[in-house]
N, CA, C, O and the ligand as a Tripos MOL2 file, in Angstrom:
@<TRIPOS>MOLECULE
protein
  257   255    65     0     0
PROTEIN
NO_CHARGES

@<TRIPOS>ATOM
      1 N          37.3200  137.2420  163.4760 N.3       1 MET1
      2 CA         37.7760  135.8930  163.3130 C.3       1 MET1
      3 C          39.0600  135.9690  162.4150 C.2       1 MET1
      4 O          39.1930  136.8540  161.5700 O.2       1 MET1
      5 N          39.9590  135.0340  162.6330 N.am      2 GLU2
      6 CA         41.2640  135.0180  161.9340 C.3       2 GLU2
      7 C          40.9760  134.1640  160.6200 C.2       2 GLU2
      8 O          40.3530  133.1050  160.7000 O.2       2 GLU2
      9 N          41.3820  134.5880  159.5840 N.am      3 VAL3
     10 CA         41.3070  133.8850  158.2250 C.3       3 VAL3
     11 C          42.6170  133.9060  157.5790 C.2       3 VAL3
     12 O          43.5180  134.6090  158.0370 O.2       3 VAL3
     13 N          42.7750  133.1810  156.5470 N.am      4 HIS4
     14 CA         43.9360  132.9650  155.8050 C.3       4 HIS4
     15 C          43.5400  133.0520  154.3550 C.2       4 HIS4
     16 O          42.6840  132.2960  153.8950 O.2       4 HIS4
     17 N          44.1760  134.0020  153.6000 N.am      5 CYS5
     18 CA         43.7850  134.2290  152.2470 C.3       5 CYS5
     19 C          44.1500  132.9050  151.4460 C.2       5 CYS5
     20 O          45.2230  132.3360  151.6400 O.2       5 CYS5
     21 N          43.2570  132.4660  150.5840 N.am      6 PHE6
     22 CA         43.4440  131.2580  149.8200 C.3       6 PHE6
     23 C          44.6170  131.4990  148.8390 C.2       6 PHE6
     24 O          45.3630  130.5640  148.5520 O.2       6 PHE6
     25 N          44.7940  132.7370  148.3200 N.am      7 PHE7
     26 CA         45.7090  132.9750  147.2650 C.3       7 PHE7
     27 C          47.0290  133.4560  147.7980 C.2       7 PHE7
     28 O          48.0300  132.8470  147.4210 O.2       7 PHE7
     29 N          47.1660  134.4820  148.6350 N.am      8 CYS8
     30 CA         48.3530  135.0630  148.9010 C.3       8 CYS8
     31 C          48.8320  134.4340  150.3150 C.2       8 CYS8
     32 O          49.9220  134.7280  150.8050 O.2       8 CYS8
     33 N          48.0380  133.6560  150.8480 N.am      9 LYS9
     34 CA         48.3520  132.9980  152.1300 C.3       9 LYS9
     35 C          48.7080  133.8790  153.2890 C.2       9 LYS9
     36 O          49.3910  133.4600  154.2240 O.2       9 LYS9
     37 N          48.2350  135.1160  153.2230 N.am     10 LYS10
     38 CA         48.4210  136.1330  154.4020 C.3      10 LYS10
     39 C          47.2950  135.9010  155.3980 C.2      10 LYS10
     40 O          46.2490  135.3890  155.0000 O.2      10 LYS10
     41 N          47.4420  136.2280  156.5910 N.am     11 ASP11
     42 CA         46.4710  136.1580  157.5980 C.3      11 ASP11
     43 C          45.7460  137.4170  157.7870 C.2      11 ASP11
     44 O          46.3820  138.4700  157.8520 O.2      11 ASP11
     45 N          44.5420  137.4010  157.8760 N.am     12 TYR12
     46 CA         43.6790  138.6110  158.0970 C.3      12 TYR12
     47 C          42.6780  138.2760  159.1780 C.2      12 TYR12
     48 O          42.3300  137.1330  159.4710 O.2      12 TYR12
     49 N          42.2490  139.3990  159.7420 N.am     13 SER13
     50 CA         41.2000  139.4370  160.7940 C.3      13 SER13
     51 C          40.0290  140.1350  160.3120 C.2      13 SER13
     52 O          40.0220  141.3380  160.0500 O.2      13 SER13
     53 N          38.9820  139.3150  160.1930 N.am     14 ILE14
     54 CA         37.7140  139.9880  159.6930 C.3      14 ILE14
     55 C          36.5510  139.9890  160.7020 C.2      14 ILE14
     56 O          36.5470  139.1960  161.6440 O.2      14 ILE14
     57 N          35.5760  140.8690  160.5030 N.am     15 THR15
     58 CA         34.4320  141.0790  161.3490 C.3      15 THR15
     59 C          33.2470  140.7120  160.6140 C.2      15 THR15
     60 O          33.3080  140.2810  159.4620 O.2      15 THR15
     61 N          32.1690  140.8720  161.2500 N.am     16 ARG16
     62 CA         30.8170  140.6710  160.6280 C.3      16 ARG16
     63 C          30.6140  141.6200  159.5360 C.2      16 ARG16
     64 O          29.7520  141.3860  158.6890 O.2      16 ARG16
     65 N          31.3250  142.6530  159.4870 N.am     17 SER17
     66 CA         30.9810  143.6320  158.3160 C.3      17 SER17
     67 C          31.6800  143.1930  157.0290 C.2      17 SER17
     68 O          31.5000  143.7560  155.9490 O.2      17 SER17
     69 N          32.4990  142.1350  157.2220 N.am     18 ASP18
     70 CA         33.1330  141.6820  155.9100 C.3      18 ASP18
     71 C          32.1320  140.8350  155.2090 C.2      18 ASP18
     72 O          31.5360  139.9590  155.8370 O.2      18 ASP18
     73 N          31.8960  141.0570  153.8530 N.am     19 PRO19
     74 CA         30.8200  140.2150  153.0120 C.3      19 PRO19
     75 C          31.1040  138.8040  153.1650 C.2      19 PRO19
     76 O          30.1620  138.0180  153.0620 O.2      19 PRO19
     77 N          32.3950  138.3250  153.4220 N.am     20 GLN20
     78 CA         32.6500  136.9110  153.3840 C.3      20 GLN20
     79 C          32.4830  136.2540  154.7120 C.2      20 GLN20
     80 O          32.5880  135.0310  154.8070 O.2      20 GLN20
     81 N          32.2180  137.0430  155.7830 N.am     21 TYR21
     82 CA         32.0980  136.5220  157.1560 C.3      21 TYR21
     83 C          31.1150  135.4460  157.2400 C.2      21 TYR21
     84 O          31.4210  134.3320  157.6630 O.2      21 TYR21
     85 N          29.8340  135.7810  156.8130 N.am     22 ILE22
     86 CA         28.7130  134.8180  156.9650 C.3      22 ILE22
     87 C          28.9800  133.4780  156.1680 C.2      22 ILE22
     88 O          28.6770  132.3710  156.6140 O.2      22 ILE22
     89 N          29.5510  133.6830  155.0010 N.am     23 LYS23
     90 CA         29.8200  132.6140  154.1930 C.3      23 LYS23
     91 C          30.8900  131.6130  154.9790 C.2      23 LYS23
     92 O          30.7470  130.3910  155.0300 O.2      23 LYS23
     93 N          31.8880  132.2800  155.5280 N.am     24 LEU24
     94 CA         32.9590  131.4860  156.2960 C.3      24 LEU24
     95 C          32.3820  130.8010  157.4810 C.2      24 LEU24
     96 O          32.7330  129.6560  157.7630 O.2      24 LEU24
     97 N          31.5010  131.4620  158.1930 N.am     25 VAL25
     98 CA         30.9180  130.9720  159.4750 C.3      25 VAL25
     99 C          30.0860  129.7620  159.0760 C.2      25 VAL25
    100 O          30.1060  128.7520  159.7800 O.2      25 VAL25
    101 N          29.3760  129.8310  157.9990 N.am     26 GLN26
    102 CA         28.2630  128.8250  157.6560 C.3      26 GLN26
    103 C          29.1520  127.6500  156.9500 C.2      26 GLN26
    104 O          28.7840  126.4780  157.0190 O.2      26 GLN26
    105 N          30.2100  127.9910  156.3450 N.am     27 ASN27
    106 CA         30.9620  126.8830  155.7090 C.3      27 ASN27
    107 C          32.3710  126.7900  156.2490 C.2      27 ASN27
    108 O          33.3110  127.3630  155.6980 O.2      27 ASN27
    109 N          32.4910  126.0840  157.2960 N.am     28 ARG28
    110 CA         33.8500  125.9260  157.9550 C.3      28 ARG28
    111 C          34.7130  125.2470  156.8890 C.2      28 ARG28
    112 O          34.3040  124.3060  156.2080 O.2      28 ARG28
    113 N          35.9090  125.7730  156.7900 N.am     29 GLY29
    114 CA         36.8460  125.1830  155.7490 C.3      29 GLY29
    115 C          36.6260  125.8890  154.3800 C.2      29 GLY29
    116 O          37.2920  125.5540  153.4000 O.2      29 GLY29
    117 N          35.6830  126.8730  154.3220 N.am     30 GLY30
    118 CA         35.5670  127.5820  153.1640 C.3      30 GLY30
    119 C          36.7620  128.5450  153.0050 C.2      30 GLY30
    120 O          37.3680  128.9910  153.9800 O.2      30 GLY30
    121 N          37.0610  128.8350  151.7640 N.am     31 SER31
    122 CA         38.2460  129.6980  151.6000 C.3      31 SER31
    123 C          37.9180  131.1140  151.5570 C.2      31 SER31
    124 O          36.8810  131.5040  151.0190 O.2      31 SER31
    125 N          38.8020  131.9430  152.1290 N.am     32 TYR32
    126 CA         38.7170  133.4130  152.1510 C.3      32 TYR32
    127 C          39.6300  133.9540  151.1570 C.2      32 TYR32
    128 O          40.7600  133.4780  151.0490 O.2      32 TYR32
    129 N          39.2390  134.8900  150.4400 N.am     33 VAL33
    130 CA         39.9450  135.7140  149.5370 C.3      33 VAL33
    131 C          40.0130  137.0460  149.7940 C.2      33 VAL33
    132 O          38.9760  137.7080  149.7560 O.2      33 VAL33
    133 N          41.2090  137.6260  150.0860 N.am     34 CYS34
    134 CA         41.3620  138.9440  150.5710 C.3      34 CYS34
    135 C          41.0460  140.0610  149.4460 C.2      34 CYS34
    136 O          40.9100  139.7260  148.2690 O.2      34 CYS34
    137 N          40.9470  141.2760  149.8260 N.am     35 LYS35
    138 CA         40.4260  142.2910  148.8870 C.3      35 LYS35
    139 C          41.4420  142.4300  147.6860 C.2      35 LYS35
    140 O          41.0170  142.5360  146.5360 O.2      35 LYS35
    141 N          42.7340  142.4260  147.9600 N.am     36 SER36
    142 CA         43.6150  142.6430  146.8310 C.3      36 SER36
    143 C          43.6200  141.3210  145.9010 C.2      36 SER36
    144 O          43.7260  141.4430  144.6800 O.2      36 SER36
    145 N          43.5170  140.2250  146.4320 N.am     37 CYS37
    146 CA         43.4410  139.1020  145.5650 C.3      37 CYS37
    147 C          42.1030  139.0820  144.7390 C.2      37 CYS37
    148 O          42.0750  138.7170  143.5640 O.2      37 CYS37
    149 N          41.0440  139.4810  145.4090 N.am     38 ASN38
    150 CA         39.6510  139.5880  144.8140 C.3      38 ASN38
    151 C          39.8420  140.5170  143.5950 C.2      38 ASN38
    152 O          39.4130  140.1820  142.4910 O.2      38 ASN38
    153 N          40.5470  141.7920  143.8190 N.am     39 GLN39
    154 CA         40.6300  142.7040  142.7580 C.3      39 GLN39
    155 C          41.3500  142.1960  141.6310 C.2      39 GLN39
    156 O          40.9720  142.4140  140.4800 O.2      39 GLN39
    157 N          42.4930  141.4460  141.9420 N.am     40 SER40
    158 CA         43.2780  141.0060  140.8420 C.3      40 SER40
    159 C          42.4590  139.8810  140.0590 C.2      40 SER40
    160 O          42.5530  139.7500  138.8390 O.2      40 SER40
    161 N          41.6850  139.1190  140.8260 N.am     41 MET41
    162 CA         40.9670  138.0770  140.1620 C.3      41 MET41
    163 C          39.9300  138.6590  139.2090 C.2      41 MET41
    164 O          39.7300  138.1140  138.1230 O.2      41 MET41
    165 N          39.2200  139.8230  139.6090 N.am     42 GLN42
    166 CA         38.3040  140.4780  138.7930 C.3      42 GLN42
    167 C          39.0560  141.1430  137.6150 C.2      42 GLN42
    168 O          38.4320  141.2200  136.5560 O.2      42 GLN42
    169 N          40.2170  141.5950  137.6580 N.am     43 ARG43
    170 CA         40.9340  142.1340  136.6060 C.3      43 ARG43
    171 C          41.1600  141.0270  135.5340 C.2      43 ARG43
    172 O          40.9230  141.1860  134.3370 O.2      43 ARG43
    173 N          41.6430  139.8890  136.0960 N.am     44 ASP44
    174 CA         41.9610  138.6300  135.2060 C.3      44 ASP44
    175 C          40.7300  138.2550  134.5300 C.2      44 ASP44
    176 O          40.7970  137.9430  133.3410 O.2      44 ASP44
    177 N          39.5200  138.2440  135.1880 N.am     45 ALA45
    178 CA         38.2360  137.9260  134.5920 C.3      45 ALA45
    179 C          37.9320  138.8440  133.4880 C.2      45 ALA45
    180 O          37.5860  138.4130  132.3880 O.2      45 ALA45
    181 N          38.0570  140.1880  133.7640 N.am     46 GLN46
    182 CA         37.7370  141.0630  132.7420 C.3      46 GLN46
    183 C          38.6440  141.0020  131.4800 C.2      46 GLN46
    184 O          38.1730  141.1590  130.3530 O.2      46 GLN46
    185 N          39.9620  140.7670  131.7100 N.am     47 ALA47
    186 CA         40.9510  140.6170  130.6470 C.3      47 ALA47
    187 C          40.6400  139.3970  129.8550 C.2      47 ALA47
    188 O          40.8060  139.3920  128.6350 O.2      47 ALA47
    189 N          40.1980  138.3660  130.5020 N.am     48 SER48
    190 CA         40.0120  137.0320  129.7770 C.3      48 SER48
    191 C          38.6150  137.0390  128.9760 C.2      48 SER48
    192 O          38.4430  136.4130  127.9300 O.2      48 SER48
    193 N          37.6630  137.8160  129.5950 N.am     49 THR49
    194 CA         36.3940  137.8170  128.7990 C.3      49 THR49
    195 C          36.4220  138.7790  127.7810 C.2      49 THR49
    196 O          35.6840  138.6270  126.8080 O.2      49 THR49
    197 N          37.2820  139.8950  127.8760 N.am     50 GLY50
    198 CA         37.3840  140.7790  126.8510 C.3      50 GLY50
    199 C          36.1180  141.7730  126.8300 C.2      50 GLY50
    200 O          35.7570  142.3070  125.7800 O.2      50 GLY50
    201 N          35.5240  141.9680  127.9550 N.am     51 LEU51
    202 CA         34.1480  142.6370  127.9790 C.3      51 LEU51
    203 C          34.4470  144.1660  127.8010 C.2      51 LEU51
    204 O          35.4400  144.7180  128.2730 O.2      51 LEU51
    205 N          33.5800  144.7160  127.1460 N.am     52 HIS52
    206 CA         33.4070  146.2170  126.9700 C.3      52 HIS52
    207 C          33.2940  146.8560  128.2620 C.2      52 HIS52
    208 O          32.5990  146.3160  129.1220 O.2      52 HIS52
    209 N          33.9170  147.9840  128.5110 N.am     53 PRO53
    210 CA         33.8340  148.6080  129.8740 C.3      53 PRO53
    211 C          32.3120  148.8410  130.3300 C.2      53 PRO53
    212 O          32.0240  148.8030  131.5260 O.2      53 PRO53
    213 N          31.3640  149.0780  129.3560 N.am     54 ASP54
    214 CA         29.9650  149.1620  129.8320 C.3      54 ASP54
    215 C          29.3960  147.8450  130.3630 C.2      54 ASP54
    216 O          28.5750  147.8020  131.2780 O.2      54 ASP54
    217 N          29.8910  146.7610  129.7240 N.am     55 GLN55
    218 CA         29.3930  145.4180  130.0810 C.3      55 GLN55
    219 C          30.1000  145.0490  131.4250 C.2      55 GLN55
    220 O          29.5130  144.4280  132.3110 O.2      55 GLN55
    221 N          31.3870  145.4640  131.5230 N.am     56 ILE56
    222 CA         32.0390  145.1340  132.8740 C.3      56 ILE56
    223 C          31.2390  145.8860  134.0520 C.2      56 ILE56
    224 O          31.0910  145.3780  135.1630 O.2      56 ILE56
    225 N          30.8010  146.9980  133.7320 N.am     57 ASP57
    226 CA         30.0080  147.7750  134.7450 C.3      57 ASP57
    227 C          28.8160  147.0490  135.1320 C.2      57 ASP57
    228 O          28.5300  146.9790  136.3280 O.2      57 ASP57
    229 N          28.0380  146.4630  134.1900 N.am     58 ALA58
    230 CA         26.8900  145.6860  134.4650 C.3      58 ALA58
    231 C          27.2590  144.3590  135.1680 C.2      58 ALA58
    232 O          26.6040  143.9170  136.1120 O.2      58 ALA58
    233 N          28.2610  143.8030  134.6930 N.am     59 TYR59
    234 CA         28.7680  142.6750  135.3150 C.3      59 TYR59
    235 C          29.0620  142.7730  136.7750 C.2      59 TYR59
    236 O          28.7230  141.9130  137.5870 O.2      59 TYR59
    237 N          29.7290  143.8970  137.0730 N.am     60 ASP60
    238 CA         30.1120  144.2230  138.4040 C.3      60 ASP60
    239 C          28.8650  144.3460  139.2810 C.2      60 ASP60
    240 O          28.7970  143.8240  140.3940 O.2      60 ASP60
    241 N          27.9540  145.0110  138.7640 N.am     61 LYS61
    242 CA         26.5830  145.2100  139.5650 C.3      61 LYS61
    243 C          26.0090  143.8620  139.8390 C.2      61 LYS61
    244 O          25.5030  143.5920  140.9280 O.2      61 LYS61
    245 N          26.0860  143.0170  138.8520 N.am     62 PHE62
    246 CA         25.4740  141.7400  139.0580 C.3      62 PHE62
    247 C          26.1320  140.9480  140.1800 C.2      62 PHE62
    248 O          25.5050  140.2370  140.9660 O.2      62 PHE62
    249 N          27.4480  141.1330  140.1870 N.am     63 LEU63
    250 CA         28.2140  140.4670  141.3280 C.3      63 LEU63
    251 C          27.7460  140.9920  142.7640 C.2      63 LEU63
    252 O          27.6950  140.2310  143.7300 O.2      63 LEU63
    253 N          27.4560  142.1480  142.8250 N.am     64 LYS64
    254 CA         27.1600  142.9130  144.1070 C.3      64 LYS64
    255 C          25.6800  142.6730  144.4910 C.2      64 LYS64
    256 O          25.2110  143.1970  145.5020 O.2      64 LYS64
    257 ZN         45.0940  137.4690  149.2950 Zn       65 ZN65
@<TRIPOS>BOND
     1     1     2 1
     2     2     3 1
     3     3     4 2
     4     3     5 am
     5     5     6 1
     6     6     7 1
     7     7     8 2
     8     7     9 am
     9     9    10 1
    10    10    11 1
    11    11    12 2
    12    11    13 am
    13    13    14 1
    14    14    15 1
    15    15    16 2
    16    15    17 am
    17    17    18 1
    18    18    19 1
    19    19    20 2
    20    19    21 am
    21    21    22 1
    22    22    23 1
    23    23    24 2
    24    23    25 am
    25    25    26 1
    26    26    27 1
    27    27    28 2
    28    27    29 am
    29    29    30 1
    30    30    31 1
    31    31    32 2
    32    31    33 am
    33    33    34 1
    34    34    35 1
    35    35    36 2
    36    35    37 am
    37    37    38 1
    38    38    39 1
    39    39    40 2
    40    39    41 am
    41    41    42 1
    42    42    43 1
    43    43    44 2
    44    43    45 am
    45    45    46 1
    46    46    47 1
    47    47    48 2
    48    47    49 am
    49    49    50 1
    50    50    51 1
    51    51    52 2
    52    51    53 am
    53    53    54 1
    54    54    55 1
    55    55    56 2
    56    55    57 am
    57    57    58 1
    58    58    59 1
    59    59    60 2
    60    59    61 am
    61    61    62 1
    62    62    63 1
    63    63    64 2
    64    63    65 am
    65    65    66 1
    66    66    67 1
    67    67    68 2
    68    67    69 am
    69    69    70 1
    70    70    71 1
    71    71    72 2
    72    71    73 am
    73    73    74 1
    74    74    75 1
    75    75    76 2
    76    75    77 am
    77    77    78 1
    78    78    79 1
    79    79    80 2
    80    79    81 am
    81    81    82 1
    82    82    83 1
    83    83    84 2
    84    83    85 am
    85    85    86 1
    86    86    87 1
    87    87    88 2
    88    87    89 am
    89    89    90 1
    90    90    91 1
    91    91    92 2
    92    91    93 am
    93    93    94 1
    94    94    95 1
    95    95    96 2
    96    95    97 am
    97    97    98 1
    98    98    99 1
    99    99   100 2
   100    99   101 am
   101   101   102 1
   102   102   103 1
   103   103   104 2
   104   103   105 am
   105   105   106 1
   106   106   107 1
   107   107   108 2
   108   107   109 am
   109   109   110 1
   110   110   111 1
   111   111   112 2
   112   111   113 am
   113   113   114 1
   114   114   115 1
   115   115   116 2
   116   115   117 am
   117   117   118 1
   118   118   119 1
   119   119   120 2
   120   119   121 am
   121   121   122 1
   122   122   123 1
   123   123   124 2
   124   123   125 am
   125   125   126 1
   126   126   127 1
   127   127   128 2
   128   127   129 am
   129   129   130 1
   130   130   131 1
   131   131   132 2
   132   131   133 am
   133   133   134 1
   134   134   135 1
   135   135   136 2
   136   135   137 am
   137   137   138 1
   138   138   139 1
   139   139   140 2
   140   139   141 am
   141   141   142 1
   142   142   143 1
   143   143   144 2
   144   143   145 am
   145   145   146 1
   146   146   147 1
   147   147   148 2
   148   147   149 am
   149   149   150 1
   150   150   151 1
   151   151   152 2
   152   151   153 am
   153   153   154 1
   154   154   155 1
   155   155   156 2
   156   155   157 am
   157   157   158 1
   158   158   159 1
   159   159   160 2
   160   159   161 am
   161   161   162 1
   162   162   163 1
   163   163   164 2
   164   163   165 am
   165   165   166 1
   166   166   167 1
   167   167   168 2
   168   167   169 am
   169   169   170 1
   170   170   171 1
   171   171   172 2
   172   171   173 am
   173   173   174 1
   174   174   175 1
   175   175   176 2
   176   175   177 am
   177   177   178 1
   178   178   179 1
   179   179   180 2
   180   179   181 am
   181   181   182 1
   182   182   183 1
   183   183   184 2
   184   183   185 am
   185   185   186 1
   186   186   187 1
   187   187   188 2
   188   187   189 am
   189   189   190 1
   190   190   191 1
   191   191   192 2
   192   191   193 am
   193   193   194 1
   194   194   195 1
   195   195   196 2
   196   195   197 am
   197   197   198 1
   198   198   199 1
   199   199   200 2
   200   199   201 am
   201   201   202 1
   202   202   203 1
   203   203   204 2
   204   203   205 am
   205   205   206 1
   206   206   207 1
   207   207   208 2
   208   207   209 am
   209   209   210 1
   210   210   211 1
   211   211   212 2
   212   211   213 am
   213   213   214 1
   214   214   215 1
   215   215   216 2
   216   215   217 am
   217   217   218 1
   218   218   219 1
   219   219   220 2
   220   219   221 am
   221   221   222 1
   222   222   223 1
   223   223   224 2
   224   223   225 am
   225   225   226 1
   226   226   227 1
   227   227   228 2
   228   227   229 am
   229   229   230 1
   230   230   231 1
   231   231   232 2
   232   231   233 am
   233   233   234 1
   234   234   235 1
   235   235   236 2
   236   235   237 am
   237   237   238 1
   238   238   239 1
   239   239   240 2
   240   239   241 am
   241   241   242 1
   242   242   243 1
   243   243   244 2
   244   243   245 am
   245   245   246 1
   246   246   247 1
   247   247   248 2
   248   247   249 am
   249   249   250 1
   250   250   251 1
   251   251   252 2
   252   251   253 am
   253   253   254 1
   254   254   255 1
   255   255   256 2
@<TRIPOS>SUBSTRUCTURE
     1 MET1         2 RESIDUE 1 A MET
     2 GLU2         6 RESIDUE 1 A GLU
     3 VAL3        10 RESIDUE 1 A VAL
     4 HIS4        14 RESIDUE 1 A HIS
     5 CYS5        18 RESIDUE 1 A CYS
     6 PHE6        22 RESIDUE 1 A PHE
     7 PHE7        26 RESIDUE 1 A PHE
     8 CYS8        30 RESIDUE 1 A CYS
     9 LYS9        34 RESIDUE 1 A LYS
    10 LYS10       38 RESIDUE 1 A LYS
    11 ASP11       42 RESIDUE 1 A ASP
    12 TYR12       46 RESIDUE 1 A TYR
    13 SER13       50 RESIDUE 1 A SER
    14 ILE14       54 RESIDUE 1 A ILE
    15 THR15       58 RESIDUE 1 A THR
    16 ARG16       62 RESIDUE 1 A ARG
    17 SER17       66 RESIDUE 1 A SER
    18 ASP18       70 RESIDUE 1 A ASP
    19 PRO19       74 RESIDUE 1 A PRO
    20 GLN20       78 RESIDUE 1 A GLN
    21 TYR21       82 RESIDUE 1 A TYR
    22 ILE22       86 RESIDUE 1 A ILE
    23 LYS23       90 RESIDUE 1 A LYS
    24 LEU24       94 RESIDUE 1 A LEU
    25 VAL25       98 RESIDUE 1 A VAL
    26 GLN26      102 RESIDUE 1 A GLN
    27 ASN27      106 RESIDUE 1 A ASN
    28 ARG28      110 RESIDUE 1 A ARG
    29 GLY29      114 RESIDUE 1 A GLY
    30 GLY30      118 RESIDUE 1 A GLY
    31 SER31      122 RESIDUE 1 A SER
    32 TYR32      126 RESIDUE 1 A TYR
    33 VAL33      130 RESIDUE 1 A VAL
    34 CYS34      134 RESIDUE 1 A CYS
    35 LYS35      138 RESIDUE 1 A LYS
    36 SER36      142 RESIDUE 1 A SER
    37 CYS37      146 RESIDUE 1 A CYS
    38 ASN38      150 RESIDUE 1 A ASN
    39 GLN39      154 RESIDUE 1 A GLN
    40 SER40      158 RESIDUE 1 A SER
    41 MET41      162 RESIDUE 1 A MET
    42 GLN42      166 RESIDUE 1 A GLN
    43 ARG43      170 RESIDUE 1 A ARG
    44 ASP44      174 RESIDUE 1 A ASP
    45 ALA45      178 RESIDUE 1 A ALA
    46 GLN46      182 RESIDUE 1 A GLN
    47 ALA47      186 RESIDUE 1 A ALA
    48 SER48      190 RESIDUE 1 A SER
    49 THR49      194 RESIDUE 1 A THR
    50 GLY50      198 RESIDUE 1 A GLY
    51 LEU51      202 RESIDUE 1 A LEU
    52 HIS52      206 RESIDUE 1 A HIS
    53 PRO53      210 RESIDUE 1 A PRO
    54 ASP54      214 RESIDUE 1 A ASP
    55 GLN55      218 RESIDUE 1 A GLN
    56 ILE56      222 RESIDUE 1 A ILE
    57 ASP57      226 RESIDUE 1 A ASP
    58 ALA58      230 RESIDUE 1 A ALA
    59 TYR59      234 RESIDUE 1 A TYR
    60 ASP60      238 RESIDUE 1 A ASP
    61 LYS61      242 RESIDUE 1 A LYS
    62 PHE62      246 RESIDUE 1 A PHE
    63 LEU63      250 RESIDUE 1 A LEU
    64 LYS64      254 RESIDUE 1 A LYS
    65 ZN65       257 GROUP 0 **** ****
């Protein structure tokens, strides 16, 4: 399915293997965030929370 990244506005083609696929199918009009934007958001979150690397690791596991 064709998606449009909410942040960088680039077009991507995703399949069922993409973790966001189900979410987008169920929620038409939901926003897709591509991997590179996702990573930069995570970096921003880590920078703004000032978490210790150990805590970031736990936080990351929690998200997955
Ligand atoms: Zn993007």
